[in-house]
C-alpha positions in Angstrom: 0.0 0.0 0.0 1.0 3.6 -0.6 0.2 6.5 1.7 0.2 10.3 1.5 0.9 12.7 4.3 -1.7 15.3 5.0 -0.5 17.8 7.6 -4.0 19.3 8.1 -5.4 15.9 9.0 -5.3 14.5 12.6 -4.4 11.1 11.2 -1.5 12.6 9.1 -1.2 9.5 6.9 -3.9 8.6 4.4 -3.9 5.6 2.0 -3.6 6.5 -1.7 -3.5 3.2 -3.4 -3.2 -0.6 -2.8 -0.2 -0.8 -5.1 3.4 -0.7 -3.9 6.7 0.5 -5.3 8.6 -2.1 -7.2 12.4 -2.0 -7.5 14.2 -2.0 -10.8 17.3 -3.9 -9.9 19.3 -2.8 -13.0 18.8 0.9 -12.2 19.4 0.4 -8.5 22.8 -1.3 -9.3 23.9 2.0 -10.9 23.3 4.0 -7.7 27.0 3.9 -6.7 27.7 5.2 -3.2 30.4 7.9 -2.7 33.3 7.4 -0.3 32.9 9.6 2.7 35.7 11.8 3.8 36.5 12.2 7.5 38.4 14.4 9.9 39.0 14.6 13.6 37.5 17.6 15.4 38.5 18.7 18.8 36.1 20.8 20.9 36.8 24.5 20.6 35.9 25.0 24.3 34.5 23.2 27.4 32.3 24.5 30.2 31.2 23.2 33.5 27.5 24.1 34.1 26.3 24.5 37.7 22.7 25.7 38.4 22.6 27.1 34.8 25.8 29.1 35.3 28.6 28.2 32.9 32.3 28.4 33.7 34.9 27.9 31.0 37.5 25.3 31.8 40.9 24.9 30.1 42.1 21.7 31.8 42.8 18.6 29.7 41.2 16.4 32.4 37.8 17.7 33.6 36.2 16.5 36.8 32.4 16.7 37.1 31.1 17.0 40.6 27.6 16.2 41.8 25.0 18.6 40.3 27.3 19.6 37.5 27.2 19.1 33.7 30.1 19.2 31.2 29.4 20.9 27.9 31.7 20.6 24.9 31.4 23.1 22.0 32.8 21.9 18.7 32.8 25.4 17.4 30.7 24.6 14.4 28.0 22.0 13.6 29.3 18.7 12.3 27.9 15.3 11.4 29.7 12.2 12.7 30.7 10.2 15.8 31.9 11.0 19.3 34.2 9.4 21.8 35.6 10.5 25.1 37.9 8.9 27.8 36.4 8.6 31.2 37.9 7.6 34.5 37.1 7.9 38.3 38.8 10.2 40.8 38.5 10.2 44.6 37.5 7.1 46.5 37.3 3.6 44.8 34.4 3.3 42.3 31.7 1.8 44.5 28.8 2.1 42.0 28.3 2.3 38.2 28.3 5.7 36.5 24.9 6.7 35.1 25.4 9.3 32.4 22.9 11.3 30.4 24.2 12.7 27.1 22.6 15.2 24.8 23.9 16.0 21.3 22.5 19.4 20.3 22.6 21.3 17.1 21.8 24.6 18.9 22.4 25.9 22.4 18.7 26.4 22.9 18.1 22.7 22.7 20.1 22.1 25.9 17.3 23.7 27.9 14.4 21.7 26.6 13.0 18.9 28.8 12.6 15.9 26.4 10.2 14.2 28.8 7.7 16.9 28.1 7.8 16.7 24.3 4.6 15.5 22.6 4.7 15.0 18.9 3.3 12.9 16.0 6.9 12.2 15.0 8.9 9.4 16.7 10.6 10.9 19.7 13.6 8.6 19.0 14.9 11.4 16.7 15.8 13.3 19.9 19.6 13.0 20.2 19.6 11.9 23.9 21.6 8.9 25.2 21.7 7.2 28.7 24.7 5.1 29.6 25.4 2.8 32.5 29.2 2.4 32.8 30.1 -0.4 35.2 33.9 0.0 35.2 36.3 2.9 34.7 38.6 3.9 33.2 37.5 3.3 29.6 36.8 5.1 26.4 33.1 5.9 25.9 32.6 5.4 22.1 29.1 6.3 21.0 28.1 4.0 18.1 25.4 6.2 16.6 26.0 9.1 14.2 25.0 12.6 15.5 24.4 16.0 14.1 25.6 18.5 16.6 27.7 21.4 17.7 27.2 20.9 21.5 27.7 17.7 23.5 26.4 17.8 27.1 27.5 15.1 29.6 25.5 14.9 32.8 26.3 12.3 35.5 23.0 11.4 37.3 22.6 10.4 40.9 26.3 9.9 41.3 28.3 8.7 44.3 29.3 11.2 46.9 32.7 9.5 47.3 34.0 9.6 43.7 33.6 11.7 40.6 33.9 11.0 36.9 36.5 12.8 35.0 36.7 13.2 31.2 39.6 13.7 28.8 40.4 13.2 25.1 37.1 14.2 23.6 37.1 13.5 19.9 34.4 14.0 17.2 35.0 12.3 13.8 33.2 14.4 11.3 32.1 12.8 8.0 30.7 14.0 4.6 31.1 13.2 0.9 32.7 16.6 0.4 34.1 17.2 3.9 37.5 18.4 2.7 36.4 20.0 -0.6 36.8 23.8 -0.8 34.3 26.3 -2.3 35.5 29.6 -3.7 34.2 32.4 -1.4 32.3 35.3 -2.7 35.0 37.8 -1.8 33.6 40.6 -3.9 30.2 40.5 -2.2 29.1 42.5 0.9 30.1 40.9 4.2 26.5 39.8 5.1 26.3 37.9 1.8 29.6 36.2 2.5 28.4 35.2 6.0 25.1 33.8 4.6 27.0 32.0 1.8 29.5 30.4 4.2 26.7 29.0 6.4 24.8 27.8 3.3 28.0 25.9 2.1 28.5 24.4 5.6 24.8 23.3 5.6 25.1 21.6 2.2 28.5 20.1 3.1 27.0 18.4 6.2 23.9 17.1 4.3 26.0 15.5 1.5 26.5 12.1 2.9 25.8 8.9 0.9 22.9 10.9 -0.5 21.7 14.4 -0.1 20.1 14.0 3.3 17.2 16.4 3.9 18.3 16.9 7.5 21.3 15.5 9.3 19.5 15.0 12.6 16.1 14.1 11.1 15.2 12.5 8.7 18.6 11.4 7.3 17.1 10.3 4.0 16.6 11.2 0.4 13.5 13.4 -0.3 12.8 14.3 -3.9 12.1 18.0 -3.4 14.9 18.6 -0.9 17.3 16.8 -3.3 16.5 19.1 -6.2 17.3 22.2 -4.1 20.5 20.7 -2.7 21.7 19.5 -6.1 21.3 22.9 -7.7 23.4 24.4 -4.9 26.0 21.7 -5.4 26.3 22.3 -9.1 27.7 25.8 -8.5 29.7 25.1 -5.3 31.2 21.6 -4.8 30.5 20.5 -8.4 30.1 16.9 -7.2 28.6 14.5 -9.7 28.6 11.3 -7.8 26.0 12.2 -5.1 23.3 13.7 -7.4 23.7 10.8 -9.9 23.3 8.3 -7.1 20.2 10.1 -5.8 18.6 10.1 -9.3 19.2 6.4 -9.8 17.8 5.6 -6.3 14.6 7.6 -6.9 14.3 6.2 -10.5 14.6 2.6 -9.3 11.2 2.6 -7.7 7.9 2.9 -9.5 4.5 1.5 -8.8 2.3 0.0 -11.5 0.6 3.4 -12.3 3.9 5.3 -12.7 4.2 6.9 -9.2 7.6 7.5 -7.7 8.1 7.5 -3.9 8.4 10.8 -2.1 11.6 9.6 -0.4 14.0 6.7 -0.2 15.4 5.2 3.0 19.1 4.9 2.5 20.6 4.0 5.9 19.1 0.5 5.8 21.3 -2.4 4.6 19.6 -2.0 1.2 17.9 1.2 -0.1 14.1 0.9 0.3 11.4 3.1 -1.1 9.2 4.7 1.7 5.5 3.9 1.2 4.8 7.6 0.9 3.7 9.5 -2.2 3.2 13.2 -3.1 1.9 14.2 -6.5 4.1 17.3 -6.6 7.3 15.3 -5.8 6.8 13.3 -9.0 6.9 16.6 -10.9 10.1 17.6 -9.1 11.9 14.4 -10.1 11.5 15.3 -13.8 12.9 18.8 -13.1 15.8 17.5 -11.1 16.8 15.0 -13.8 16.8 17.7 -16.5 18.9 20.0 -14.3 21.4 17.3 -13.6 21.9 16.5 -17.3 22.2 20.2 -18.0 24.9 20.6 -15.3 26.9 17.5 -16.0 26.3 16.6 -19.7 25.9 13.0 -18.4 23.9 11.7 -21.4 24.2 8.1 -20.3 22.1 8.9 -17.2 19.7 10.8 -19.4 19.2 7.8 -21.6 18.9 5.5 -18.6 16.4 7.5 -16.6 14.4 9.2 -19.4 12.0 6.3 -19.6 11.3 6.7 -15.9 10.6 10.4 -16.4 8.4 9.7 -19.3 6.4 7.0 -17.4 5.9 9.5 -14.6 4.6 12.1 -17.0 2.1 9.5 -18.4 0.8 9.1 -14.8 0.7 12.9 -14.4 -1.3 13.4 -17.6 -3.8 10.7 -16.5 -4.4 12.6 -13.3 -5.2 16.0 -14.8 -8.8 17.2 -15.2 -10.4 17.5 -18.6 -9.2 21.2 -18.8 -5.7 20.1 -17.9 -5.8 21.5 -14.4 -4.6 19.7 -11.3 -7.9 20.1 -9.5 -8.3 19.6 -5.7 -5.9 16.9 -4.3 -4.9 15.7 -0.9 -1.7 14.0 -1.9 0.4 17.1 -2.3 3.0 18.9 0.0 4.6 22.0 -1.6 5.3 23.6 1.8 4.6 23.0 5.5 1.9 25.6 5.6 -1.6 24.3 6.2 -3.1 27.8 5.7 -2.9 27.9 1.9 -4.7 26.2 -0.9 -1.9 24.7 -3.0 -3.6 23.7 -6.2 -2.2 26.7 -8.3 1.3 26.1 -7.0 1.1 22.5 -8.1 -0.3 23.6 -11.5 2.8 25.7 -11.9 5.0 22.7 -11.1 3.1 20.7 -13.8 4.1 23.4 -16.3 7.7 23.4 -15.1 7.9 19.5 -15.3 6.5 19.4 -18.8 9.1 22.1 -19.8 11.8 20.0 -18.3 10.6 16.8 -20.0 10.8 18.7 -23.4 14.5 19.5 -22.7 15.1 15.8 -21.8 13.2 14.7 -24.9 15.5 16.8 -27.1 18.6 15.3 -25.4 17.5 11.7 -26.1 15.9 12.5 -29.5 12.5 11.2 -28.4 10.0 11.5 -31.4 7.2 12.1 -28.8 8.6 15.5 -28.1 5.9 17.0 -30.3 3.2 15.7 -28.0 4.9 17.3 -25.0 5.3 20.6 -26.8 1.6 20.6 -27.7 0.7 19.6 -24.1 2.7 22.6 -22.8 0.9 25.0 -25.0 -2.5 23.7 -24.0 -1.4 23.7 -20.3 -0.3 27.3 -20.4 -3.6 28.4 -22.1 -5.7 26.5 -19.6 -3.7 27.8 -16.6 -4.1 31.4 -17.6 -7.8 30.9 -18.1 -8.5 29.1 -14.8 -6.0 30.6 -12.4 -5.0 34.0 -13.5 -7.1 37.0 -12.5 -6.0 39.7 -14.9 -8.0 42.4 -13.1 -6.4 41.8 -9.7 -3.0 40.9 -11.3 -2.9 37.8 -9.1 -3.3 34.0 -9.3 -6.2 32.3 -7.6 -6.2 28.7 -6.3 -8.7 26.0 -5.6 -12.5 26.0 -5.6 -12.8 29.1 -3.5 -10.3 31.0 -5.7 -8.1 31.7 -2.8 -5.3 34.3 -3.3 -2.2 33.3 -1.4 1.6 33.9 -1.7 2.5 30.3 -2.6 0.5 30.5 -5.8 2.2 33.7 -6.9 5.7 32.5 -6.1 5.4 29.2 -8.1 3.6 30.8 -11.0 6.3 33.5 -11.3 8.9 30.7 -11.7 7.2 29.6 -14.9 7.2 31.6 -18.2 3.5 31.9 -18.2 3.3 35.7 -18.0 4.5 38.5 -20.1 7.1 40.6 -18.2 4.8 43.5 -17.6 2.2 41.0 -16.1 4.9 39.5 -14.0 5.9 42.9 -12.6 2.3 43.6 -11.7 2.0 40.2 -9.8 5.2 40.9 -7.9 3.9 44.4 -6.9 0.8 42.8 -5.5 2.7 40.0 -3.8 5.0 42.3 -2.0 2.4 44.8 -0.9 -0.4 42.4 0.0 1.4 39.7 2.1 3.7 39.8 5.1 6.0 37.3 3.5 8.5 37.0 6.4 5.6 35.9 8.6 3.6 33.7 6.2 6.4 31.8 4.5 8.3 30.1 7.4 10.3 27.6 5.5 13.7 28.4 3.9 12.7 26.4 0.8 9.8 28.7 0.0 11.7 31.8 1.0 14.4 30.7 -1.4 11.9 30.2 -4.2 10.5 33.6 -3.5 13.9 35.2 -3.9 14.5 33.2 -7.1 11.2 34.5 -8.5 12.2 38.0 -7.7 15.7 37.6 -9.3 14.2 35.9 -12.4 12.1 39.1 -13.0 14.8 41.6 -12.3 13.8 42.5 -8.8 17.3 42.1 -7.5 17.0 44.6 -4.6 13.9 43.0 -3.2 15.4 39.5 -3.6 18.5 40.3 -1.7 16.5 42.2 0.9 14.4 39.2 1.6 17.4 36.9 1.8 19.2 39.3 4.2 16.1 39.6 6.4 15.4 35.9 6.7 18.8 34.2 6.6 20.7 36.8 8.7 17.8 36.4 11.2 19.0 32.9 11.8 22.6 34.0 12.0 21.7 36.5 14.7 20.1 33.7 16.7 23.4 31.8 16.7 23.1 29.6 13.5 26.2 28.4 11.9 24.2 26.2 9.6 20.7 26.9 8.4 17.4 25.5 9.7 14.5 23.5 8.5 12.0 26.2 9.6 12.4 29.7 11.0 9.8 32.1 12.2 11.3 35.4 13.3 8.2 36.1 15.5 8.5 32.7 17.2 12.0 31.2 17.4 10.6 28.1 19.1 8.2 27.3 16.2 8.1 23.7 15.2 5.8 21.7 12.9 6.5 18.8 15.3 5.9 20.2 18.7 9.5 20.9 19.9 12.7 22.4 18.6 14.4 19.1 19.7 12.7 17.6 16.6 13.5 20.5 14.3 16.5 20.2 12.0 19.0 23.0 12.4 21.1 21.8 9.5 18.7 21.3 6.7 19.6 21.0 3.0 16.8 23.1 1.6 18.0 26.1 3.5 21.2 26.3 1.6 19.5 27.8 -1.5 21.0 31.3 -1.3 24.4 30.0 -2.2 22.9 28.9 -5.6 21.1 32.2 -6.1 24.2 34.3 -5.3 26.2 32.6 -8.0 23.5 32.2 -10.6 22.6 35.9 -10.4 26.3 37.0 -9.8 26.0 39.1 -6.7 28.9 41.4 -6.3 30.2 44.5 -4.4 27.5 46.6 -5.9 24.8 44.7 -4.1 
């Protein structure tokens, strides 16, 4: 069975079809994993915390007394594995050591009581560990992989006669591009350089065996996140292995109707398609494949995966209404917001997907290209008739003809409008909506900036990026977050910031926009 996630529903997951995703073993065999690079990171500082008061310590061996915690700060957020040597000091060790450990991406996470968190997500994503250590001294080597900057060690209910002491903390960071360098934007203003550096650090951490959406959670390959991350990679690390693997992984799984999975679980012994489907993610796969071929000129991959893209488009066409509109659907995501009707945004994605398929069809010399060209023309005509309100200079969405910012952003990314029409829509978009408040995901904020850049509104695009992304920097970010609401820094779609990702691939998009639109000292 295949399910779709509906955020506005209490049940969250709703069955879509009885069919399941089937694996294409030949394509899956082409999904070659990269070799991860590693390096050893020593904490930049250590603090003893007593009654919420922190004292910096510079000793190589740090004793932790009853009621105290030891906090290591790596200096930046990394992904990898941690070990530390532990011994006993004082009287003979007359009882085991009970140790609580929290691995935190941000300092704010250290103050959250995990026992009070209620969420529809599995709480096992919270990076807390409890260890019983019977004998000391020994090295405490944590087997799990963590995404963190801060590591907090808290002995619990310890003996009054002896204390644990810690030395030789070591974090082994890992990434497919850990040691690769990216040319800095030295001609750009300092704020752009700062945002860019954090974007690159975010992408670096999420480039593991695949483009992981988040390094703390979910640690898997999602179609839409992958497309954003890959576009940033093409202008920064220029890595071909990871995006190629991702495309083959996604293309290896189809159901009998032509659906692709929304995500693939890649940390299992063998990659497995999740039983989750979103209609708009199928559209994104076609766009991502075309962008990969354009960036790499890898025609072998184009030839291998074009039949998958074509089969997906056959499914998409079968789902459209008689007037070639998407119509109301429950199996779409687009953005975390539950406040907006998303039909028009998905309609724009249909146009972009067909446009991408035409590019691919040219690459592989598909004689059916004429069909797709005719489909695009009919799609654009129908979309203007159904969704575009020429009097208001805005797009409407859904049966209630809702006007919302998502619709405008996605439609502006197509070539549906004349340039004067696009400028009128942008004027309405900027004046009518509080975009910093209503668009709380970096993915949609990045697409908003792209739409503004695309139509020559450079000043407004950079202003939006500066406001949103430097807002995270001011709150201590050294990598960028899954969600950010400047009016509520504790906002979470999941009920707690312990479950939010603070190193999330889709937030790295400004690094792509800065290079594509050639920001410089004049900006």
